[in-house]
C-alpha positions in Angstrom: -7.6 -1.0 6.6 -6.7 1.6 3.9 -4.4 4.5 4.8 -6.3 7.6 5.9 -3.6 9.9 4.4 -5.2 12.3 1.9 -3.9 13.0 -1.6 -4.4 16.3 -3.4 -5.1 17.1 -7.0 -3.4 20.2 -8.6 -5.3 19.9 -11.9 -8.6 21.7 -12.6 -11.6 19.5 -11.6 -13.0 17.3 -14.3 -14.5 13.8 -14.8 -11.0 12.5 -15.6 -9.5 13.8 -12.4 -12.2 11.9 -10.5 -11.6 8.7 -12.5 -7.8 9.1 -12.0 -8.2 8.7 -8.2 -8.4 5.0 -9.0 -6.1 5.0 -12.0 -4.8 1.5 -12.7 -7.7 -0.3 -11.0 -10.4 0.2 -13.6 -11.5 -2.6 -15.9 -14.3 -0.9 -17.7 -14.0 1.6 -20.6 -16.6 4.3 -20.3 -18.8 5.0 -23.4 -17.0 7.4 -25.8 -19.6 10.2 -25.2 -18.1 10.8 -21.7 -14.6 11.5 -23.1 -12.7 9.9 -20.3 -10.0 7.2 -20.0 -10.4 4.3 -17.5 -10.2 0.6 -18.3 -10.3 -1.3 -21.5 -13.3 -3.7 -21.4 -16.6 -2.7 -23.2 -18.6 -3.4 -20.0 -21.1 -0.6 -20.6 -22.6 -2.6 -23.6 -23.3 -5.9 -22.0 -24.9 -8.8 -24.0 -26.4 -10.1 -20.7 -28.3 -6.9 -20.2 -29.5 -6.8 -23.8 -30.6 -10.5 -23.6 -32.6 -10.1 -20.4 -34.2 -6.9 -21.7 -35.5 -8.9 -24.7 -36.8 -11.8 -22.5 -38.7 -9.7 -20.0 -42.1 -8.4 -21.1 -41.6 -4.7 -21.6 -37.9 -5.0 -20.9 -36.7 -3.1 -17.8 -39.3 -0.3 -18.3 -40.7 0.9 -15.0 -39.1 -1.9 -13.0 -37.7 -1.6 -9.5 -34.4 -3.5 -9.5 -32.1 -4.6 -6.8 -28.6 -5.1 -8.1 -26.2 -7.2 -6.0 -22.5 -6.3 -6.4 -22.5 -3.6 -9.0 -18.7 -3.5 -9.2 -18.0 -0.5 -11.5 -21.8 0.3 -11.9 -21.8 -0.4 -15.7 -24.8 -2.6 -15.4 -26.5 -0.1 -13.1 -26.0 2.5 -15.9 -27.5 0.2 -18.5 -30.5 -0.8 -16.4 -31.3 2.8 -15.8 -30.9 3.9 -19.4 -33.2 1.0 -20.5 -36.0 2.4 -18.5 -35.8 1.0 -14.9 -38.0 3.0 -12.5 -35.4 2.6 -9.7 -32.1 0.7 -9.2 -30.8 0.0 -5.7 -27.2 -1.4 -6.0 -25.3 -2.8 -3.0 -21.5 -3.2 -3.0 -19.4 -4.6 -0.1 -16.0 -3.8 -1.5 -15.0 -0.3 -0.4 -12.8 0.4 -3.5 -15.5 -0.7 -5.9 -18.2 1.2 -4.0 -16.2 4.4 -4.3 -15.5 3.7 -8.0 -19.3 3.2 -8.5 -19.8 6.6 -6.9 -17.4 8.1 -9.4 -19.4 6.5 -12.2 -22.6 7.9 -10.7 -21.1 11.4 -10.8 -19.6 11.1 -14.2 -22.7 9.7 -15.9 -25.5 11.3 -13.9 -26.9 8.1 -12.5 -30.0 8.4 -10.3 -29.5 4.9 -8.8 -29.2 4.4 -5.0 -25.8 3.0 -4.2 -25.4 1.3 -0.8 -22.2 0.2 0.9 -22.4 -3.0 2.8 -23.1 -6.7 2.6 -26.1 -7.5 0.4 -26.8 -10.8 2.2 -27.2 -8.9 5.5 -29.4 -6.4 3.7 -31.6 -9.2 2.4 -31.8 -10.8 5.8 -33.4 -7.6 7.2 -36.5 -8.3 5.1 -36.4 -5.2 2.9 -39.1 -4.1 0.4 -39.8 -6.3 -2.6 -38.4 -5.6 -6.0 -39.6 -6.4 -9.5 -36.3 -7.9 -10.4 -33.1 -8.9 -8.6 -29.9 -8.7 -10.7 -27.3 -11.1 -9.4 -24.5 -11.2 -11.9 -21.2 -12.5 -10.8 -22.1 -13.0 -7.1 -23.5 -16.6 -6.5 -20.1 -18.3 -7.2 -18.4 -15.8 -4.8 -20.8 -16.6 -2.0 -19.7 -18.5 1.2 -23.4 -19.4 1.6 -25.0 -19.7 -1.8 -28.0 -21.6 -0.6 -29.0 -18.9 1.9 -28.4 -16.3 -0.8 -30.8 -17.9 -3.1 -33.3 -18.3 -0.3 -33.1 -14.6 0.6 -33.4 -13.5 -3.0 -36.5 -15.6 -3.4 -38.1 -13.7 -0.5 -38.0 -10.3 -2.2 -38.8 -10.9 -5.9 -40.6 -13.0 -8.4 -37.8 -12.6 -11.0 -34.1 -13.0 -10.8 -31.3 -12.7 -13.3 -28.2 -14.8 -12.5 -24.8 -15.0 -14.2 -22.6 -17.5 -12.4 -19.9 -20.1 -12.7 -20.9 -23.6 -11.6 -19.1 -26.8 -10.8 -19.1 -29.9 -13.1 -17.1 -33.1 -13.2 -15.5 -31.9 -16.4 -13.9 -28.8 -14.9 -10.6 -30.5 -14.2 -10.1 -31.2 -17.9 -11.7 -28.0 -19.4 -10.4 -25.5 -16.9 -7.3 -26.8 -15.1 -6.4 -23.4 -13.8 -9.8 -22.8 -12.2 -9.8 -26.4 -10.9 -6.5 -25.8 -9.1 -8.2 -23.6 -6.5 -10.7 -26.3 -5.5 -10.2 -28.5 -2.4 -12.4 -31.6 -2.9 -11.7 -32.8 0.6 -13.6 -29.8 2.0 -16.7 -30.3 -0.1 -20.0 -30.5 1.8 -23.4 -32.0 1.0 -26.6 -30.3 2.2 -30.2 -31.4 2.2 -32.5 -28.9 0.4 -36.2 -29.8 0.1 -35.3 -33.5 0.0 -32.5 -33.1 -2.5 -28.8 -33.6 -1.8 -27.0 -30.5 -2.9 -23.2 -30.7 -3.2 -21.2 -27.6 -2.4 -17.7 -27.5 -3.8 -15.0 -25.6 -1.8 -13.0 -23.1 -3.8 -10.2 -21.0 -2.2 -9.3 -17.6 -3.5 -5.8 -17.6 -4.9 -5.2 -13.9 -5.4 -4.7 -10.8 -3.3 -7.9 -8.7 -2.7 -6.8 -5.4 -4.1 -6.8 -3.4 -7.3 -9.4 -4.9 -9.7 -10.3 -7.8 -7.5 -14.0 -8.6 -7.9 -14.6 -11.6 -5.6 -16.3 -12.2 -2.3 -15.4 -11.0 1.2 -14.5 -14.5 2.6 -11.3 -16.5 1.9 -13.3 -19.1 0.0 -16.6 -19.6 -1.8 -18.9 -22.6 -2.5 -19.6 -23.5 -6.1 -22.9 -25.2 -6.8 -23.7 -27.6 -9.6 -25.9 -26.3 -12.4 -28.9 -28.6 -11.9 -28.7 -28.0 -8.1 -29.0 -24.2 -8.8 -32.1 -24.8 -10.9 -33.6 -27.3 -8.5 -33.3 -24.9 -5.5 -34.9 -22.1 -7.5 -37.7 -24.3 -8.7 -38.4 -25.5 -5.1 -39.0 -21.8 -4.3 -41.5 -21.3 -7.1 -39.3 -20.2 -10.0 -40.7 -22.6 -12.5 -39.9 -20.5 -15.6 -36.1 -20.7 -16.2 -34.7 -19.4 -19.5 -31.0 -19.9 -20.1 -29.3 -17.2 -22.2 -25.9 -18.9 -22.5 -24.2 -21.9 -21.1 -20.4 -22.2 -21.5 -19.2 -25.5 -19.9 -15.7 -24.9 -21.4 -15.1 -21.4 -20.0 -11.4 -21.1 -19.0 -12.5 -19.7 -15.6 -14.8 -22.7 -15.0 -18.2 -23.6 -16.5 -20.5 -20.5 -16.7 -24.0 -19.6 -17.6 -26.6 -16.8 -17.3 -30.3 -17.2 -17.0 -33.5 -15.6 -16.0 -35.8 -17.3 -13.5 -39.4 -16.3 -12.8 -42.3 -17.5 -10.8 -44.9 -19.1 -13.0 
């Protein structure tokens, strides 16, 4: 649990003083128009968002969007600026949730930011959404099959960016492979298909800029298994925007899946 001891600011209030509450933990650089200093990555101009906007008929205009794990809310900002009618973003990491609130205040976001576990939220049978944005969450899940099932209940369209397991990961990504424990892998039956889940332990402390899941491990799925599970739930239209099997952090891809 974090210390409840308060810190006080002696400077005049500004966007920068709010950002500096979390100084040293930001990864994203804000757009220059905001005139503030945070992280260094150009996350507010994301090729994944631009790609999906070009694939969806009408882009994000007038869509209701559920975003899972907004991290520093840079995708939230982009979805809203590109015309989304509403964005509901759910973050379980308390530090990242508070940073997202700072982003909301600095940039004037109208999005609804919720603090808690998005799997638990989805399990409560919430309202449907035009699109679920699931970037960087599937490979951090301790139950990815259930997560995909729950997503399929609330939408006919989902964007997913994820790492995945392949036999070549040991050679192409030895650092990433070092966190896997093959002896703890499991096989599950999903709609008559054997789906292999690969056990990956976290090897870093969960503080600062950590962007992983809440458990001490996650299950990585194989690429074709991910597609097969989605197709079994009616997502017959799957368009891949990028596939990078040699990614140093492990094979990665992003895609848009829609019901036909």
